[in-house]
KOLBADREN-895978 format. One record per residue (C-alpha): x, y, z. Coordinates in steps of 0.05 Angstrom, whole numbers, plus 5000, padded with zeros to 4 digits. Layout:
BEGIN
XYZ;...
% end
This chain:
BEGIN
524752245075;526951905139;523152435178;516952295137;517851545147;518351655222;511652035221;507851415197;504851225265;502251925280;499351995210;496051315217;492651505282;490352185259;487851905194;483751385230;480651895276;478852355218;475851775178;471751535236;468952235248;467052285175;463951585170;456651515152;452050955176;452950335135;446250075110;444549335108;449248745101;451248845028;457149295042;460749374976;466449874976;470550064915;476650504925;479050884864;486051174859;492851144827;499951034854;501151254926;493851444933;491450744917;496350324957;493050495024;486450195001;490249574979;493549535047;486849625082;483649095040;487648535073;484748725140;477748905116;476448265078;479547815131;475948125191;469848535171;463048435138;464948895081;468248765014;473449254988;476149264917;481149744887;480650054818;486750364786;483350634724;478851204702;473750674679;469450394734;466649684734;459549644707;457449314772;457949974809;451050264824;447250644877;448550094928;456150164922;460450604966;465950914924;472051184961;475651664913;482851794933;487752284902;493152604944;494053204897;486653224878;488653314806;489952604782;486052574717;484251834722;481251944791;477352564770;474252184712;472351614758;469452094809;464752384756;462951684731;461051454801;456552054808;453051904743;451051204766;448651474833;453951134877;455151414946;461851754945;467151964996;473552324978;480452305008;485052854984;489453445003;486153934955;485954064881;480153974832;477653364869;476553754932;473054314894;468353824860;466853454925;465154094962;460754324905;457153654904;456453594979;460652964980;464152805047;471552965045;477152695088;482553225080;489753015090;495653485101;498453795037;505753845016;507853115021;510252634968;503952214957;507551574978;509051895045;501652025059;500251275065;499051315140;493751855132;490351465076;490650785109;488051045175;482751445139;480150845100;479850415162;476350975200;471151045146;469750295148;470450225224;463150035236;463749445188;468249085238;465548665296;468949145344;471749845334;478949855312;480550435358;484550055410;488249655357;490050275318;493150575381;497049935397;499449875325;501750605324;505350535392;508849895371;511050195305;513950805339;518350355381;520449935321;522050535277;527850715324;530850035307;529150085233;532850745227;539250485258;545250345213;545749645244;538349525250;533949045210;532549515152;539949665141;541548925147;536448765094;539249305049;546148995054;543048315037;539648614975;545948964952;545549074877;540848484866;533848534838;529148424898;523047964893;518348114951;513547554969;507847525020;501547125032;495047375001;492547845056;499448175059;500448194983;499248944984;504949025034;509548664986;507049144932;508549734978;515749484988;516449424912;513950124897;518150434953;524450114925;522550384856;520951094878;525851194934;531850784911;530450894836;531250154819;526649604797;523349094843;518148544836;512548294881;508047684882;503547314930;503146624961;500046144943;498746434873;506146434854;506245674862;501845624800;506546024755;512746384782;515545744813;516445454743;521046034725;525045954789;525745204778;528745334709;533545884729;541045794720;545845904777;549046474738;542346834734;540546664806;546247104832;542647724804;536547634848;534447644921;527847394950;524947755010;519747315044;514847715087;512147215137;506747325189;505746875250;498246845237;499146495170;495445845159;500045235166;499645055092;502045745074;507945675122;509645005091;509345315022;514145865043;519145345068;518644965002;519945604963;525845785007;529045094997;528045144921;531045844917;537045674960;538345044919;538645474857;543445964889;538446534899;539746974960;533846925009;531947345068;526347145114;522847765141;518347615201;512548095211;513148055286;506248185314;500347725329;495448275309;494648315233;493849075236;500149175278;504048715232;501649115172;503449805198;510249585225;511549235159;510249875121;515350235165;520549685155;519849695079;520150455077;526750455115;529549895073;528250315010;531750915042;537950505061;538150254989;537750974964;543451165011;547550574987;546650784914;547651524930;540951744901;536152264927;529751894948;525352504947;524252704873;520752254823;522852614760;520452064712;513352154737;513952914731;516352854659;510652384642;505452864669;508653434631;508753034567;501652774566;498153334603;491053194628;487352734579;480952874616;481053614598;486053654541;490454124582;498054094580;502653724531;
% end
């Protein structure tokens, strides 16, 4: 899993190139993209969304369901993502998008989704097979950004290269036993981590959460600023000092945040510390949003692996998901179970 985590920059670059080669002309100014996927196949679109909506003329939403919004029509670009190509929710959504005449693109390593896309003449971005889906995030993230490249004021090509190069350098530090990822793992210890980030990096906080859950086999929570100041802060304000010792807050902070967001983070930090909650500030050290995002993925991945090592669990298998799939089969076809 450490080798797969170290491959993130290469996967990100190759995914971007493949997506850009596959991209079709984007008509008009009403660029509505909907990405459909589940789990590790959906998180890349979430991660891309923070960059797309902050910097491009496109909108990108993410659907984690077999049921598509009724607003999807022939003017909508639907990006259908399933690493295995056999996720039943995604296959149902693929067919539904076709019925309403939406333009479709597919990102997959094979399976039934690839077969359907080839038969339907739908463009396919093929990613390497044989990976845990969560470890394909670089291929998927780069691919989505490549597909949407022309929606940006300038091509992302140079920025993708810089982000990949910077992340390669940082990964050497993240993998060290005394590096920042290992230090964070020691800070987390056996506490329940709450991962917080501002809105455009909320998906990064979600990625950290899911990596802790799948790799370290333990629960985690994520939320976004400023939304949490309208709900979660009430819970933190009421917490007892005895409860507080069970939790740790990881604050993912980017230098490009708006000043009010930075002020809000400092208020949150003071409140949490006053209650006795362990707090770790995690600077996303890059001025470029894209570089901060990719490096942040790498840091969170390595944190989860150090937590797995600490708890002496194998990060690779996800037996609970395998048992679920075996138990329910494929509701779309009635197979299995």
